[in-house]
C-alpha positions as CSV (number, residue, x, y, z in Angstrom):
1,M,0.0,0.0,0.0
2,K,1.3,3.4,-1.0
3,F,0.9,6.5,1.3
4,L,0.2,9.8,-0.3
5,G,-0.1,13.2,1.4
6,A,-3.6,14.3,2.0
7,A,-3.1,17.7,0.4
8,A,-2.0,16.1,-2.9
9,L,-5.3,14.3,-3.2
10,T,-8.1,16.0,-1.3
11,G,-6.7,18.9,0.8
12,A,-8.0,17.1,3.9
13,A,-6.1,17.2,7.1
14,S,-5.9,13.4,7.5
15,P,-3.6,11.0,5.6
16,V,-5.2,9.5,2.5
17,F,-4.6,5.9,1.4
18,A,-4.3,4.5,-2.2
19,T,-2.9,1.3,-3.5
20,A,0.1,0.8,-5.7
21,T,-2.1,-0.7,-8.4
22,G,-4.2,2.5,-8.5
23,A,-7.4,0.9,-7.0
24,R,-9.9,3.6,-6.1
25,I,-13.2,3.8,-4.2
26,K,-16.3,3.6,-6.4
27,W,-19.4,5.4,-5.4
28,V,-22.8,5.7,-7.2
29,S,-26.0,7.4,-6.0
30,T,-29.6,7.6,-7.0
31,T,-32.2,10.3,-6.1
32,P,-35.8,10.8,-7.3
33,N,-34.4,12.8,-10.2
34,T,-31.0,11.2,-11.0
35,R,-30.1,7.5,-11.5
36,W,-26.9,5.7,-10.8
37,Q,-24.7,8.8,-10.8
38,D,-21.0,8.3,-10.4
39,Q,-19.6,10.2,-7.5
40,S,-15.8,10.7,-7.6
41,G,-13.1,11.8,-5.2
42,L,-14.1,9.8,-2.1
43,A,-10.9,9.1,0.0
44,L,-10.0,6.6,2.7
45,T,-8.3,8.4,5.6
46,N,-7.2,7.6,9.1
47,A,-10.2,7.3,11.4
48,D,-11.3,10.5,13.1
49,V,-10.1,10.6,16.7
50,S,-13.4,12.0,17.7
51,M,-16.0,9.3,18.0
52,F,-18.7,11.9,17.3
53,N,-17.4,12.2,13.7
54,R,-17.7,8.4,13.3
55,H,-21.4,8.0,12.7
56,V,-21.1,4.3,11.5
57,E,-18.7,1.6,12.6
58,V,-18.2,-1.3,10.1
59,A,-17.1,-4.4,12.0
60,L,-14.9,-6.2,9.5
61,D,-13.9,-8.7,12.2
62,R,-17.4,-9.9,12.8
63,P,-18.7,-11.3,9.4
64,K,-22.2,-12.9,9.6
65,Q,-24.4,-14.8,7.1
66,S,-23.3,-15.6,3.6
67,I,-25.3,-14.0,0.8
68,T,-26.9,-16.3,-1.7
69,G,-28.0,-13.5,-4.0
70,F,-30.7,-11.2,-5.3
71,G,-33.5,-11.6,-7.8
72,G,-37.2,-11.5,-8.5
73,A,-40.2,-13.6,-9.8
74,F,-41.0,-15.0,-13.2
75,S,-44.6,-14.8,-14.2
76,E,-46.9,-15.2,-17.2
77,R,-48.0,-11.6,-17.3
78,G,-44.5,-10.5,-16.9
79,W,-43.5,-12.4,-20.0
80,D,-46.6,-11.1,-21.9
81,A,-45.4,-7.6,-21.1
82,L,-41.9,-8.2,-22.2
83,S,-43.1,-9.9,-25.3
84,A,-44.9,-6.7,-26.4
85,L,-41.4,-5.1,-26.8
86,P,-39.5,-5.1,-30.0
87,G,-36.8,-7.8,-29.9
88,R,-33.9,-5.4,-29.3
89,L,-35.7,-3.6,-26.4
90,R,-36.8,-6.9,-24.9
91,T,-33.2,-8.1,-24.8
92,Q,-32.2,-4.8,-23.3
93,A,-34.8,-5.0,-20.6
94,L,-33.7,-8.6,-19.7
95,S,-30.1,-7.3,-19.7
96,D,-31.1,-4.6,-17.3
97,L,-32.3,-7.3,-14.9
98,F,-29.6,-10.1,-15.4
99,A,-26.5,-8.7,-17.0
100,D,-23.4,-7.8,-15.0
101,D,-23.7,-4.2,-16.1
102,G,-27.4,-4.3,-15.0
103,A,-28.9,-5.6,-11.8
104,A,-27.0,-8.9,-12.1
105,F,-29.8,-11.0,-10.7
106,N,-28.7,-14.5,-9.9
107,I,-31.6,-16.2,-8.1
108,C,-35.2,-16.1,-9.0
109,R,-38.5,-17.8,-8.1
110,T,-41.1,-19.2,-10.5
111,P,-44.6,-20.6,-9.9
112,I,-45.6,-24.3,-10.0
113,A,-48.6,-23.8,-12.3
114,A,-50.9,-20.7,-11.9
115,N,-50.4,-18.0,-9.4
116,D,-52.0,-14.6,-9.2
117,I,-49.8,-13.2,-12.0
118,A,-51.0,-16.0,-14.4
119,R,-53.2,-15.4,-17.4
120,K,-55.8,-17.6,-15.8
121,W,-56.1,-20.6,-13.5
122,Y,-54.4,-23.9,-14.6
123,S,-52.6,-26.8,-13.0
124,Y,-50.5,-29.6,-14.6
125,A,-53.0,-32.3,-13.7
126,E,-56.6,-31.2,-13.6
127,T,-58.2,-34.6,-14.5
128,P,-60.0,-35.7,-11.3
129,G,-58.7,-38.9,-9.7
130,D,-55.6,-39.1,-11.9
131,F,-53.4,-40.5,-9.2
132,G,-51.1,-41.9,-11.8
133,L,-50.6,-38.5,-13.3
134,Y,-51.2,-39.9,-16.8
135,K,-52.6,-36.6,-18.0
136,F,-49.8,-34.5,-16.4
137,S,-48.5,-31.8,-18.7
138,T,-46.4,-28.6,-18.4
139,A,-47.3,-27.6,-22.0
140,N,-48.9,-24.3,-20.8
141,D,-45.5,-23.1,-19.6
142,H,-43.8,-23.4,-23.0
143,A,-45.6,-20.2,-24.1
144,T,-44.6,-18.1,-21.1
145,L,-42.6,-19.2,-18.1
146,I,-40.1,-21.4,-19.8
147,P,-39.1,-18.9,-22.5
148,Y,-38.9,-16.2,-19.9
149,I,-36.5,-18.3,-17.8
150,K,-34.5,-19.4,-20.8
151,S,-34.1,-15.8,-22.0
152,A,-32.8,-14.9,-18.5
153,Q,-30.4,-17.9,-18.6
154,S,-29.0,-16.7,-22.0
155,I,-27.7,-13.7,-20.1
156,R,-27.1,-15.3,-16.7
157,P,-26.2,-19.0,-17.4
158,D,-25.6,-19.7,-13.7
159,L,-29.0,-18.4,-12.7
160,K,-30.5,-20.3,-9.7
161,V,-34.3,-21.0,-10.0
162,W,-36.6,-22.2,-7.3
163,A,-40.4,-22.8,-7.3
164,S,-43.5,-23.0,-5.2
165,P,-47.2,-23.7,-6.0
166,W,-50.1,-21.4,-5.2
167,S,-52.6,-24.2,-5.4
168,P,-52.6,-27.9,-5.9
169,P,-54.8,-29.4,-8.6
170,T,-58.4,-28.7,-7.6
171,W,-59.3,-32.4,-7.2
172,M,-56.7,-32.7,-4.5
173,K,-58.4,-30.0,-2.3
174,T,-61.3,-30.4,0.0
175,N,-63.1,-27.5,-1.5
176,G,-62.6,-28.5,-5.1
177,H,-61.7,-25.0,-6.1
178,Y,-58.4,-23.3,-7.0
179,A,-59.2,-20.3,-4.7
180,M,-60.1,-19.9,-1.0
181,A,-62.2,-16.7,-1.0
182,Y,-64.7,-14.7,-3.1
183,S,-63.5,-12.4,-5.8
184,W,-63.1,-8.8,-4.8
185,S,-66.3,-6.8,-5.3
186,D,-65.0,-4.9,-8.4
187,Q,-63.7,-8.0,-10.2
188,P,-65.4,-10.8,-12.2
189,S,-66.5,-13.7,-10.0
190,N,-64.1,-16.6,-9.6
191,G,-67.1,-18.9,-9.2
192,M,-66.6,-19.6,-5.5
193,T,-69.7,-20.9,-3.6
194,P,-70.3,-20.4,0.1
195,E,-69.5,-24.1,0.7
196,Q,-66.1,-23.7,-0.9
197,L,-64.8,-20.8,1.2
198,G,-61.7,-21.5,3.1
199,K,-60.1,-20.0,6.2
200,E,-56.8,-19.9,8.0
201,G,-55.9,-22.7,10.4
202,Q,-57.4,-25.6,8.5
203,D,-56.0,-28.0,5.9
204,Y,-57.6,-27.8,2.5
205,F,-55.4,-30.3,0.9
206,I,-56.9,-33.8,1.4
207,Q,-55.0,-35.4,4.2
208,E,-54.7,-38.9,2.8
209,D,-51.5,-40.8,1.8
210,K,-52.6,-41.4,-1.8
211,Y,-53.1,-37.7,-2.3
212,F,-49.8,-36.8,-0.6
213,D,-48.0,-39.4,-2.8
214,A,-49.6,-38.1,-6.0
215,Y,-48.8,-34.5,-5.2
216,A,-45.2,-35.3,-4.3
217,R,-44.9,-37.0,-7.7
218,Y,-46.5,-34.0,-9.3
219,F,-43.6,-31.9,-7.9
220,R,-41.1,-34.4,-9.2
221,R,-42.7,-34.5,-12.7
222,Y,-42.5,-30.7,-12.8
223,V,-38.9,-30.7,-11.8
224,E,-38.1,-33.4,-14.4
225,D,-40.0,-31.6,-17.2
226,Y,-38.1,-28.3,-16.5
227,A,-34.8,-30.2,-16.4
228,K,-35.5,-31.4,-20.0
229,E,-35.7,-27.7,-21.0
230,G,-32.3,-27.0,-19.3
231,I,-33.9,-25.4,-16.3
232,K,-32.7,-26.8,-12.9
233,I,-35.2,-26.3,-10.1
234,G,-32.8,-26.3,-7.2
235,T,-35.3,-25.7,-4.4
236,V,-39.0,-26.0,-3.9
237,M,-41.3,-24.7,-1.1
238,P,-44.5,-26.7,-0.6
239,Q,-47.0,-23.8,-0.6
240,N,-47.0,-20.1,-1.1
241,E,-48.5,-18.3,1.9
242,F,-50.0,-21.4,3.4
243,N,-52.1,-19.5,5.9
244,S,-53.8,-17.2,3.4
245,A,-57.3,-17.7,1.9
246,Q,-57.2,-15.7,-1.3
247,P,-59.6,-15.1,-4.2
248,F,-56.8,-16.2,-6.6
249,P,-55.0,-19.5,-6.6
250,S,-54.2,-20.4,-2.9
251,C,-54.5,-23.3,-0.5
252,C,-54.4,-23.1,3.3
253,W,-52.5,-25.7,5.3
254,T,-51.7,-26.1,8.9
255,P,-48.1,-26.7,9.9
256,Q,-49.1,-30.2,11.0
257,G,-50.6,-30.9,7.5
258,L,-47.4,-29.7,5.9
259,A,-45.4,-32.0,8.2
260,R,-47.5,-34.9,7.0
261,F,-46.9,-34.1,3.4
262,I,-43.2,-33.1,3.5
263,P,-41.8,-36.7,4.0
264,F,-43.6,-37.7,0.8
265,L,-42.2,-34.6,-1.0
266,G,-38.8,-35.2,0.4
267,R,-38.5,-38.7,-1.0
268,E,-39.4,-37.5,-4.4
269,M,-37.2,-34.5,-4.4
270,E,-34.2,-36.6,-3.3
271,K,-34.6,-38.5,-6.6
272,V,-34.1,-35.2,-8.6
273,G,-31.6,-33.5,-6.3
274,T,-33.9,-30.7,-5.3
275,D,-33.9,-29.1,-1.8
276,I,-37.0,-28.3,0.3
277,F,-37.4,-25.0,2.2
278,F,-40.3,-24.4,4.6
279,G,-42.6,-21.8,3.3
280,T,-43.5,-19.4,2.2
281,L,-44.2,-18.2,5.7
282,E,-46.4,-15.0,5.8
283,R,-47.3,-15.0,9.5
284,P,-45.1,-13.7,12.5
285,S,-44.7,-17.1,14.1
286,V,-41.5,-19.1,14.5
287,D,-43.6,-21.8,16.1
288,M,-45.1,-22.7,12.7
289,L,-41.6,-23.5,11.5
290,S,-40.8,-25.3,14.7
291,A,-43.9,-27.5,14.3
292,V,-42.3,-28.9,11.2
293,M,-38.7,-28.9,12.3
294,N,-39.6,-30.8,15.4
295,D,-41.4,-33.5,13.5
296,P,-39.0,-36.5,13.3
297,K,-39.9,-37.3,9.7
298,A,-40.5,-33.9,8.2
299,G,-37.8,-31.8,9.9
300,T,-34.8,-33.7,8.4
301,Y,-35.9,-32.6,4.9
302,I,-36.1,-28.8,5.6
303,K,-32.9,-27.0,4.4
304,G,-34.1,-23.4,4.9
305,V,-37.1,-21.1,5.2
306,G,-38.8,-18.6,2.9
307,I,-40.3,-15.4,4.5
308,Q,-42.6,-12.8,3.0
309,W,-45.1,-10.2,4.1
310,G,-46.2,-10.7,7.7
311,G,-43.6,-13.4,8.2
312,K,-41.1,-10.6,8.7
313,G,-42.4,-10.5,12.3
314,A,-40.8,-13.9,12.9
315,L,-37.4,-13.0,11.3
316,E,-35.5,-12.2,14.5
317,D,-37.0,-15.2,16.4
318,I,-36.1,-17.6,13.5
319,D,-32.5,-16.3,13.4
320,K,-32.2,-16.8,17.1
321,R,-33.8,-20.2,17.3
322,Y,-32.2,-21.6,14.1
323,P,-29.0,-19.5,13.7
324,D,-27.6,-21.8,11.0
325,M,-30.8,-22.0,8.9
326,P,-30.8,-20.2,5.6
327,I,-33.5,-17.5,5.4
328,W,-34.7,-16.2,2.0
329,G,-36.8,-13.1,1.6
330,T,-39.1,-14.6,-1.0
331,E,-41.4,-11.7,-2.0
332,Q,-40.9,-8.0,-1.9
333,E,-44.3,-6.6,-0.8
334,C,-45.9,-5.7,-4.0
335,G,-47.3,-2.2,-3.6
336,R,-50.3,-0.8,-5.5
337,G,-48.8,-0.3,-9.0
338,T,-47.8,3.3,-8.3
339,N,-44.0,2.6,-8.5
340,D,-43.4,5.8,-6.5
341,W,-40.4,7.0,-4.5
342,H,-42.3,6.8,-1.2
343,Y,-42.7,3.0,-1.7
344,T,-39.1,2.6,-2.6
345,R,-38.2,4.1,0.7
346,Y,-40.4,1.5,2.4
347,S,-38.7,-1.2,0.3
348,W,-35.4,-0.1,1.7
349,D,-36.7,-0.4,5.3
350,L,-37.8,-4.0,4.5
351,I,-34.5,-4.9,3.0
352,K,-32.6,-3.5,6.1
353,R,-34.8,-5.5,8.4
354,Y,-34.4,-8.8,6.6
355,F,-30.6,-8.6,6.3
356,N,-30.0,-7.4,9.8
357,A,-32.0,-10.5,10.9
358,G,-29.9,-13.0,9.1
359,T,-31.4,-13.2,5.6
360,N,-29.3,-14.8,2.9
361,A,-31.3,-13.9,-0.3
362,W,-33.7,-11.2,-1.3
363,H,-36.3,-11.5,-4.0
364,Y,-38.3,-8.7,-5.5
365,W,-41.8,-9.7,-6.7
366,N,-42.7,-8.7,-10.2
367,M,-39.6,-8.2,-12.4
368,A,-41.8,-7.0,-15.3
369,M,-45.4,-5.9,-15.6
370,P,-47.5,-3.8,-18.0
371,V,-48.0,-0.2,-17.0
372,D,-51.4,-0.9,-15.4
373,G,-49.7,-3.5,-13.2
374,L,-52.8,-5.7,-12.8
375,T,-52.7,-9.3,-11.8
376,G,-55.0,-11.9,-13.4
377,W,-57.3,-11.3,-10.5
378,G,-57.3,-7.5,-10.7
379,W,-54.8,-6.4,-8.0
380,P,-52.4,-3.6,-9.2
381,Q,-48.7,-4.4,-8.6
382,N,-45.4,-2.6,-8.6
383,A,-42.6,-3.9,-10.8
384,L,-39.0,-3.3,-11.7
385,V,-39.6,-3.0,-15.5
386,S,-42.8,-1.2,-16.4
387,V,-43.8,-1.9,-20.0
388,D,-46.1,0.3,-22.1
389,T,-47.5,-2.6,-24.2
390,K,-49.3,-0.2,-26.6
391,R,-46.2,1.8,-27.5
392,G,-43.7,-1.0,-27.2
393,T,-41.5,0.9,-24.7
394,Y,-40.4,0.3,-21.1
395,R,-39.0,2.2,-18.2
396,L,-37.0,1.2,-15.1
397,T,-38.8,2.1,-11.9
398,N,-37.6,3.5,-8.7
399,D,-37.5,0.1,-7.1
400,Y,-35.3,-1.2,-9.9
401,W,-32.6,1.3,-9.0
402,L,-32.8,0.4,-5.3
403,M,-32.4,-3.3,-6.2
404,K,-29.4,-2.5,-8.4
405,H,-27.8,-0.6,-5.6
406,L,-27.6,-4.0,-3.8
407,S,-27.5,-6.7,-6.4
408,A,-25.1,-5.1,-8.9
409,W,-22.0,-5.1,-6.7
410,I,-22.8,-7.6,-3.9
411,K,-21.7,-11.0,-5.2
412,P,-22.9,-14.5,-4.3
413,G,-20.8,-15.7,-1.3
414,A,-20.4,-12.2,0.1
415,R,-20.7,-12.0,3.9
416,F,-23.0,-9.6,5.7
417,I,-21.0,-7.2,7.9
418,P,-22.5,-5.5,11.0
419,A,-22.5,-1.7,10.5
420,T,-23.9,0.0,13.5
421,S,-24.1,3.4,15.1
422,F,-24.3,4.6,18.6
423,L,-25.3,8.0,17.2
424,G,-28.5,6.7,15.8
425,F,-27.6,6.6,12.1
426,E,-29.1,3.3,11.1
427,N,-29.6,3.7,7.3
428,Q,-26.8,1.4,6.1
429,L,-25.9,-2.2,5.2
430,A,-22.5,-3.5,4.6
431,F,-21.2,-6.7,2.9
432,R,-17.8,-8.1,2.0
433,N,-17.4,-9.9,-1.3
434,P,-15.5,-13.1,-1.7
435,D,-12.6,-11.1,-3.2
436,G,-12.4,-8.9,-0.1
437,D,-14.1,-5.8,-1.6
438,L,-16.3,-4.0,0.9
439,I,-19.7,-2.8,-0.2
440,I,-21.7,-0.2,1.8
441,V,-25.2,0.6,0.8
442,I,-26.4,3.7,2.6
443,Q,-29.4,6.0,2.4
444,N,-29.7,9.7,3.2
445,D,-33.4,10.3,3.9
446,L,-33.0,14.0,4.6
447,A,-34.0,16.7,2.1
448,T,-30.4,18.2,2.3
449,P,-27.0,16.6,1.7
450,H,-25.6,14.9,4.8
451,R,-22.0,14.1,5.6
452,V,-21.5,10.7,7.3
453,G,-18.3,9.4,8.9
454,I,-18.0,5.6,8.3
455,A,-15.2,4.0,10.3
456,I,-13.6,0.8,8.8
457,G,-11.1,-0.6,11.2
458,G,-8.6,2.2,11.8
459,K,-9.6,4.0,8.6
460,Q,-12.6,6.1,7.6
461,I,-14.5,7.5,4.6
462,T,-16.7,10.6,5.0
463,P,-19.0,10.9,2.0
464,S,-21.4,13.8,1.7
465,L,-24.5,12.0,0.6
466,P,-26.8,13.8,-1.8
467,A,-30.2,14.8,-0.5
468,D,-32.8,12.0,-0.5
469,S,-30.5,9.5,-2.0
470,F,-29.5,5.8,-2.1
471,N,-25.8,5.2,-2.4
472,T,-23.5,2.2,-3.0
473,I,-19.8,2.5,-2.1
474,L,-17.2,-0.1,-3.1
475,I,-13.9,0.0,-1.3
476,P,-11.3,-2.4,-2.9
477,A,-9.9,-5.1,-0.8
478,A,-6.4,-3.8,-1.3
479,M,-7.3,-0.6,0.5
480,I,-8.6,-2.3,3.7
481,A,-6.4,-5.4,3.8
């Protein structure tokens, strides 16, 4: 490491450090009016002797959880939106999501049959009583989900893909319907009758071995069919939001019902080399996870847990009770289709909470949607890529830039680094990449620029953060070795 006089570089009073190889600190910022702006001239100095000028302390000596990655969700309506773009623009939009100079997404989820972002309800085996799955077919997905995933793979060949169902085939459910609740009052009826209504805390999958066995093989056939298309489904979760009775595809389970099913699922997933995570959990209860983990047959198959929505209330308890269990944030809360800066600020608060509680992976929800943002069941949604299907154009939303501030520079295998403040500045996250580079993502939520002292061992950076901004700072490994 080469030492240069401070005056020669910045005019500051403290010594400034640079490397013999010319490595420099990188810093980009985003505000409501500017995107991914390069900020130059940030210097690494000796740490300020006054602790009141060190707003944040980055604890390089206390690395925590390993980071699996960042991504979003594939969907039918997302692919329909992207397909409305001319070929060149569609490729560019996908590059914005998956390329190294874009958001560099490396892990994504996909539905097993229809979800709320599907064109309509479907499953892969809707013939009643077809326990042999003779009529099983994933043909529907060859028009939407499979080309969407393969297009992403063409840019990110090492993309990890995992999957969960929203509803089993209707004949495997006690209510015989894909949904659990009436349609919303301003939407067309989903055909639900009073006798078919579901509610939380009951099992609506038929609790019989022959149904468990058929459904487990249904998962395996799905994984095998996708493998034939060059898509490895590395992980499955048995049910999206297993407590929620919804007007779109859904199915309520109890933890005990899931514990009865998971051994069947586990035996089939072992045949195809696919892991099982518990989830997705959308209630603030670690005990729901424990009910499965404590089951002697089911618990051995669970390799991690997926958390979304109200499940965030269990994050800290899960991290404490199961400190070695991978935690994936499986669904960014989806907003109301406004894609506004206010919601992006809320998204940042969610992300901070998840990673500070031990999360290993973070997934946005809709990667792409048409500008109206409507699901197949009429619920407006936010997205990262908003497509004007009539004009054949798209724009990158505020949430896209926030995601890129994390996903573009934080690499798989990075370690989460505690970054705390006794002065009450709690608007930052820190990570250290496998190559040793330090990544700091930090927000200034004030309406004026704000100077923040960030201590890193015996050194310090003091960026003046632009007003109302998100910032990512990369300090090369050679400068902090």
